[in-house]
C-alpha positions in Angstrom: -13.6 -6.8 21.8 -14.5 -10.5 21.5 -11.2 -11.9 22.6 -8.3 -11.0 25.0 -6.3 -7.8 24.6 -3.8 -8.4 21.8 -0.2 -8.7 23.0 2.2 -8.5 20.0 5.0 -9.7 22.2 3.2 -12.9 23.1 4.3 -16.0 21.1 0.9 -17.6 20.9 0.3 -21.2 20.2 3.3 -22.9 18.5 2.9 -22.9 14.7 3.1 -26.7 14.6 -0.1 -27.0 16.6 -1.9 -24.7 14.1 -0.5 -26.5 11.2 -1.9 -29.8 12.5 -5.3 -28.1 12.7 -5.0 -26.6 9.2 -4.3 -30.0 7.7 -7.7 -31.2 8.9 -9.5 -28.2 7.3 -11.4 -28.6 4.1 -9.7 -27.2 1.0 -10.8 -23.9 -0.4 -11.3 -23.9 -4.2 -12.2 -21.1 -6.6 -13.8 -22.9 -9.6 -17.0 -20.8 -10.1 -15.8 -17.4 -8.8 -16.2 -14.4 -11.1 -15.4 -11.6 -8.7 -13.7 -11.3 -5.3 -14.1 -8.3 -2.9 -11.6 -8.1 -0.1 -12.4 -5.8 2.8 -9.6 -4.8 5.2 -9.8 -2.6 8.3 -6.3 -1.2 7.7 -3.8 -1.3 4.8 -1.8 -4.6 5.2 -4.7 -6.7 6.7 -5.7 -7.7 3.1 -2.2 -9.0 2.4 -1.6 -10.6 5.8 -4.8 -12.6 5.7 -5.7 -12.8 2.1 -2.8 -11.9 -0.1 -2.4 -15.4 -1.5 -6.2 -15.6 -2.2 -5.9 -12.3 -4.1 -3.0 -13.5 -6.2 -4.7 -16.8 -6.8 -7.9 -15.1 -8.0 -6.0 -12.8 -10.3 -4.1 -15.7 -11.8 -7.4 -17.4 -12.5 -8.8 -14.3 -14.3 -11.1 -13.4 -11.4 -11.8 -9.7 -10.9 -10.6 -8.4 -7.5 -11.6 -5.3 -5.6 -9.7 -4.4 -2.4 -11.4 -2.1 0.0 -9.5 -0.5 2.9 -11.8 1.1 5.5 -9.1 3.3 7.1 -5.7 4.7 5.9 -4.0 3.2 9.0 -3.1 6.6 10.5 -3.4 5.3 14.0 -0.8 2.5 13.9 1.8 4.4 15.9 -0.2 6.9 18.1 2.8 8.0 20.2 5.4 8.2 17.4 7.7 11.2 17.9 8.8 11.0 14.2 5.6 10.3 12.2 2.4 12.3 12.4 -0.9 10.6 11.6 -1.0 12.2 8.2 2.5 11.1 7.4 1.6 7.5 8.5 -1.5 7.6 6.4 0.5 8.7 3.3 3.0 6.0 3.9 0.4 3.2 4.3 -1.5 4.3 1.2 1.6 4.1 -0.9 2.5 0.7 0.7 -1.0 -0.7 0.0 -0.8 0.4 -3.7 2.6 -1.2 -4.1 1.4 -4.4 -2.5 -1.7 -4.6 -4.7 0.6 -4.2 -7.7 2.6 -7.2 -6.6 -0.6 -9.2 -6.4 -1.6 -8.0 -9.9 -4.6 -6.2 -8.4 -5.8 -2.6 -8.8 -5.0 -0.1 -6.0 -7.4 -0.4 -3.0 -10.6 1.5 -2.8 -10.1 3.8 0.2 -13.0 4.7 2.5 -11.0 7.0 4.7 -12.8 6.2 7.9 -11.1 6.8 11.3 -8.5 4.3 12.3 -9.6 2.9 15.7 -13.2 4.1 15.3 -14.8 1.8 12.8 -17.4 0.4 15.2 -19.2 3.8 14.9 -19.3 3.4 11.1 -20.6 -0.1 10.5 -23.7 1.0 8.7 -21.6 2.9 6.1 -19.2 -0.1 5.8 -22.1 -2.4 5.1 -23.6 0.1 2.6 -20.4 0.5 0.7 -20.1 -3.2 0.4 -23.6 -3.6 -0.8 -22.9 -1.0 -3.5 -19.9 -2.9 -4.6 -21.8 -6.2 -4.7 -24.6 -4.6 -6.7 -27.4 -7.0 -7.7 -28.8 -9.2 -5.1 -27.6 -12.8 -5.4 -25.3 -12.0 -8.3 -23.7 -15.4 -9.0 -20.0 -15.9 -8.6 -19.3 -12.9 -6.2 -17.4 -13.7 -3.1 -16.4 -11.4 -0.2 -13.5 -11.9 2.1 -13.3 -9.7 5.3 -11.5 -9.6 8.6 -13.0 -12.0 11.1 -15.7 -10.5 13.3 -14.2 -12.1 16.4 -10.5 -11.3 15.6 -9.8 -9.5 18.8 -9.3 -6.0 17.3 -12.3 -3.7 17.4 -11.7 -2.4 13.8 -11.3 -5.9 12.4 -14.5 -7.0 14.2 -16.5 -4.0 12.9 -15.5 -4.8 9.3 -16.4 -8.4 9.9 -19.8 -7.6 11.2 -20.5 -5.1 8.4 -19.4 -7.6 5.8 -21.7 -10.3 7.4 -24.7 -7.9 7.3 -24.0 -6.9 3.7 -23.5 -10.4 2.5 -26.6 -11.7 4.3 -28.7 -8.9 2.6 -27.3 -9.7 -0.8 -27.0 -13.5 -0.7 -23.2 -13.2 -1.2 -20.8 -15.9 0.0 -18.6 -14.6 2.8 -15.2 -15.8 4.0 -13.6 -14.4 7.1 -9.9 -14.2 7.4 -8.2 -14.0 10.8 -5.2 -11.8 11.5 -4.8 -11.3 15.3 -6.6 -14.5 16.2 -3.4 -16.4 15.9 -2.0 -14.4 18.9 -4.6 -15.5 21.4 -6.8 -18.4 20.2 -6.4 -22.2 20.2 -8.0 -24.7 17.7 -10.5 -25.7 20.4 -11.5 -22.2 21.3 -15.4 -21.9 21.5 -15.4 -19.2 18.8 -13.6 -21.5 16.4 -15.8 -24.5 17.2 -18.8 -22.5 15.7 -16.9 -21.9 12.4 -16.3 -24.0 9.4 -12.6 -23.4 8.5 -11.2 -23.8 5.0 -7.5 -24.1 3.9 -6.2 -22.4 0.7 -3.0 -24.0 -0.5 -1.0 -21.5 -2.4 0.8 -22.2 -5.7 4.5 -21.2 -5.7 3.7 -18.2 -7.8 0.9 -17.0 -5.4 3.1 -17.6 -2.4 5.9 -15.6 -3.9 3.6 -12.8 -4.9 2.2 -12.6 -1.3 5.7 -12.5 0.2 6.6 -9.6 -2.2 3.5 -7.8 -1.2 4.2 -8.2 2.5 7.6 -6.7 2.0 5.9 -3.5 0.9 4.6 -2.7 4.4 7.9 -1.5 5.9 6.1 1.0 8.2 4.4 -1.9 10.0 7.0 -4.6 9.9 10.2 -2.5 10.6 10.9 0.1 13.2 10.1 3.7 12.2 13.0 4.9 14.4 14.9 3.7 17.5 12.3 5.2 19.8 10.1 2.6 21.6 6.9 4.1 20.3 8.2 3.5 16.7 8.6 -0.3 17.2 7.1 -2.6 14.6 3.3 -3.2 14.9 3.8 -6.7 13.4 7.1 -8.0 14.8 9.0 -10.8 13.0 7.5 -13.7 15.1 4.0 -12.5 14.2 4.8 -11.9 10.6 6.1 -15.4 10.2 2.6 -16.8 10.7 1.6 -15.2 7.4 4.4 -16.3 5.2 3.6 -20.0 4.9 2.2 -21.8 1.9 -1.5 -21.8 3.1 -4.1 -19.4 4.2 -7.1 -20.0 6.5 -10.6 -18.8 6.0 -13.6 -19.1 8.3 -17.3 -19.5 7.4 
């Protein structure tokens, strides 16, 4: 873990402070892209962090491949109502529905253990290298969870993507998910990054919001039991419903 333990009840820095920082970020543009590969640790990461990018790419005729490293079976480990296999089935269906809302194909599922991706970084990197194909293939861009996001699975995916992209000469964008809960714009880890801001068209923004609504198992309670509480409560979800997305190089 590169950052503090994630507290989903914490409010984090006010959104107005982050918005002031985002306005100073360089714009992200997609003019020469031919293919986008989006790597997620769990089903929903790809939409939270990059749903607008996926929708924008598809609207521009860019091929998109979504890769989910796990099926998300560990999201509610103490649930009295949902077994890991039931949670996985739910999240697989949610991710497929979300991809459809973004005009993308269903995610490529790697089926690696939720919570244990750090032990599988070599396979993650190899899978991405296979998807990229030829070294230095022009127009291919990869987006992956940030390697300092504060969640061990997110960080493992970010490190694996960095290794695969370095080996193939592929442009890499990191997208943060949990960073917004603990970081500040002047955090040392952010000072070493080059942030970019993607401004979403109304159509891309609407598609992302529809895709987010597909992940009911993560954003709504599974039951009244405390162990079935939302993993992404409303005050966290609101950080991902605005008209921009942030990427880190």
